[in-house]
C-alpha positions in Angstrom: 20.7 15.2 -20.2 18.9 12.8 -17.9 20.9 10.3 -15.8 19.6 6.8 -15.4 20.1 3.9 -12.9 21.9 0.9 -14.4 19.9 -2.4 -14.2 22.5 -3.7 -11.7 22.0 -0.6 -9.5 18.2 -1.2 -9.5 18.8 -4.7 -8.4 21.3 -3.6 -5.8 18.8 -0.9 -4.5 16.0 -3.4 -4.0 18.3 -5.8 -2.2 19.6 -3.0 0.1 16.1 -1.8 0.9 14.9 -5.3 1.6 17.9 -5.8 4.0 17.3 -2.5 5.7 20.6 -1.0 4.6 19.2 2.4 3.9 22.4 4.4 4.2 24.0 2.2 1.6 20.9 2.5 -0.6 21.1 6.3 -0.4 24.7 6.2 -1.6 23.6 4.5 -4.8 20.8 7.0 -5.3 23.1 10.0 -4.7 25.2 9.0 -7.7 22.2 10.1 -9.8 21.1 13.1 -7.7 24.6 14.7 -7.7 24.4 14.8 -11.5 20.7 15.4 -11.9 19.0 16.8 -8.7 15.5 16.8 -10.3 15.7 13.2 -11.5 12.3 11.7 -10.8 13.3 8.1 -10.6 16.0 9.0 -8.0 13.6 11.2 -6.0 11.1 8.4 -5.9 13.8 6.1 -4.6 14.6 8.7 -1.9 11.0 8.7 -0.9 10.8 4.9 -0.8 14.1 4.6 1.2 13.1 7.2 3.7 9.6 5.7 4.1 11.0 2.3 4.8 13.5 3.8 7.2 10.6 5.4 9.1 11.7 9.0 8.1 8.3 10.0 6.9 9.0 13.8 6.8 12.0 13.3 4.5 10.0 10.9 2.3 7.3 13.5 2.1 9.8 16.3 1.0 10.9 14.2 -2.0 7.3 13.5 -3.0 6.3 17.2 -2.6 9.1 18.2 -4.9 8.0 15.6 -7.4 4.4 16.9 -7.2 5.6 20.4 -7.8 7.5 19.3 -10.9 4.4 17.6 -12.3 2.0 20.4 -11.3 0.2 18.1 -8.9 -1.2 16.2 -11.9 0.7 12.9 -11.7 -1.5 10.2 -10.0 1.4 8.1 -8.7 3.0 11.0 -6.8 -0.4 12.1 -5.5 -1.1 8.5 -4.4 2.2 8.3 -2.5 1.6 11.7 -0.9 -1.8 10.4 0.3 -0.2 7.3 1.7 2.4 9.3 3.6 -0.3 11.5 5.1 -2.1 8.4 6.2 1.1 7.1 7.8 1.1 10.3 9.9 -2.6 9.7 10.8 -3.6 12.8 8.8 -6.6 11.1 7.2 -8.3 14.4 6.4 -5.2 15.6 4.6 -4.7 12.3 2.8 -8.2 12.2 1.3 -8.0 14.9 -1.4 -4.7 13.5 -2.7 -6.1 10.0 -3.1 -9.3 11.4 -4.6 -7.4 13.3 -7.2 -5.2 10.2 -8.0 -8.4 8.1 -8.4 -9.9 10.6 -10.9 -6.6 10.9 -12.9 -6.5 7.1 -13.2 -10.2 6.9 -14.1 -10.9 4.5 -11.2 -8.7 1.8 -12.8 -5.8 1.6 -10.4 -6.6 -1.1 -7.8 -3.8 0.0 -5.4 -5.1 3.6 -5.3 -8.6 2.4 -4.8 -7.5 0.1 -2.0 -5.7 2.9 -0.1 -8.6 5.3 -0.6 -11.0 2.6 0.8 -8.8 2.3 3.9 -8.7 6.1 4.2 -12.5 6.3 4.1 -12.7 3.5 6.8 -10.3 5.3 9.1 -12.1 8.6 8.3 -15.3 7.0 9.6 -17.2 6.5 6.3 -18.1 2.9 6.7 -20.5 3.0 3.8 -17.7 3.9 1.3 -14.8 1.7 2.4 -16.4 -1.5 1.2 -17.2 -0.1 -2.3 -13.6 1.0 -2.9 -12.0 -2.1 -1.5 -14.3 -4.4 -3.4 -13.7 -2.4 -6.5 -9.9 -2.9 -6.0 -10.6 -6.6 -5.6 -12.6 -6.6 -8.8 -9.7 -5.0 -10.7 -7.1 -7.3 -9.2 -8.4 -10.3 -7.4 -5.0 -11.9 -6.7 -3.4 -9.0 -4.8 -2.7 -10.5 -1.3 -2.8 -7.0 0.3 -6.3 -6.3 -1.0 -7.6 -9.7 0.2 -6.0 -9.2 3.6 -7.5 -5.8 4.0 -11.0 -7.1 3.0 -10.7 -9.9 5.6 -9.5 -7.6 8.3 -12.2 -5.0 7.8 -15.0 -7.6 7.4 -13.9 -8.9 10.8 -13.8 -5.5 12.4 -17.3 -4.9 11.1 -18.4 -8.3 12.4 -19.3 -9.5 8.9 -18.0 -13.0 9.6 -19.6 -14.7 6.7 -17.9 -12.4 4.2 -14.6 -12.7 6.1 -14.8 -16.5 6.0 -15.6 -16.5 2.3 -12.6 -14.3 1.6 -10.3 -16.6 3.7 -11.4 -19.6 1.6 -10.7 -17.6 -1.6 -7.2 -16.8 -0.2 -6.5 -20.5 0.4 -7.9 -21.6 -3.0 -5.7 -19.2 -5.0 -2.7 -19.2 -2.7 -0.2 -20.2 -5.3 -1.2 -17.4 -7.7 -1.3 -14.6 -5.2 0.9 -11.5 -5.8 2.7 -9.5 -3.2 4.6 -6.2 -3.4 6.7 -5.3 -0.3 5.8 -8.2 2.0 6.6 -11.9 1.7 3.6 -14.2 1.3 4.5 -15.7 4.7 3.3 -12.4 6.3 -0.1 -12.8 4.9 -0.2 -16.6 5.7 0.3 -15.8 9.3 -2.3 -13.0 9.4 -4.9 -15.2 7.7 -4.1 -18.0 10.2 -4.8 -15.6 13.0 -8.1 -14.6 11.4 -9.1 -18.2 11.1 -8.3 -18.8 14.8 -10.5 -15.9 15.7 -13.4 -17.1 13.5 -13.1 -20.6 14.9 -13.2 -19.2 18.5 -16.2 -17.1 17.6 -18.0 -20.1 16.1 -17.3 -22.2 19.2 -18.6 -19.5 21.5 -21.7 -18.9 19.4 -22.5 -22.7 19.4 -22.0 -22.8 23.1 -24.5 -20.1 23.8 -27.2 -21.9 21.7 
């Protein structure tokens, strides 16, 4: 019989993870694992806790076990495996996991598309990254992380017109933007830095004309 987290435990876990109290968070998870070592919800929590704690190898072990249980056919676990490989700068290893996750979700999961776009960019395929990131934006145009990634890569590619357009979009829809594991203030600061860079570039360009 499966064991489940109580709603109060889920809330407690999220608070502990947010506060960086990873040892305490693992104690909550261990209540489930002691009774049900193959519990998928608990194993995913282990992966998340270890990932946030910077213990990538332990996070990966939990995800590998989950993938084995699902026969490497669950897009969520494949996606997480790909992300963990990217965290280790193993872009070549990350790519097939993310590709499989995309296929299994029929190209309809914006977060998986976003991560794959970043993987392609870091892998050196600059023609592909834009397609996948813009596809992620088309699916979910209020995800602050997607918008942030688009601005960042537009700037890296010196596509300043597109970057400025996306910054204006960010400002226009600020109240409706959604975040996952970062506070909106994180993105506000990053976008402000991007604006400063673009302003400096504009001043420099005008000064050379």
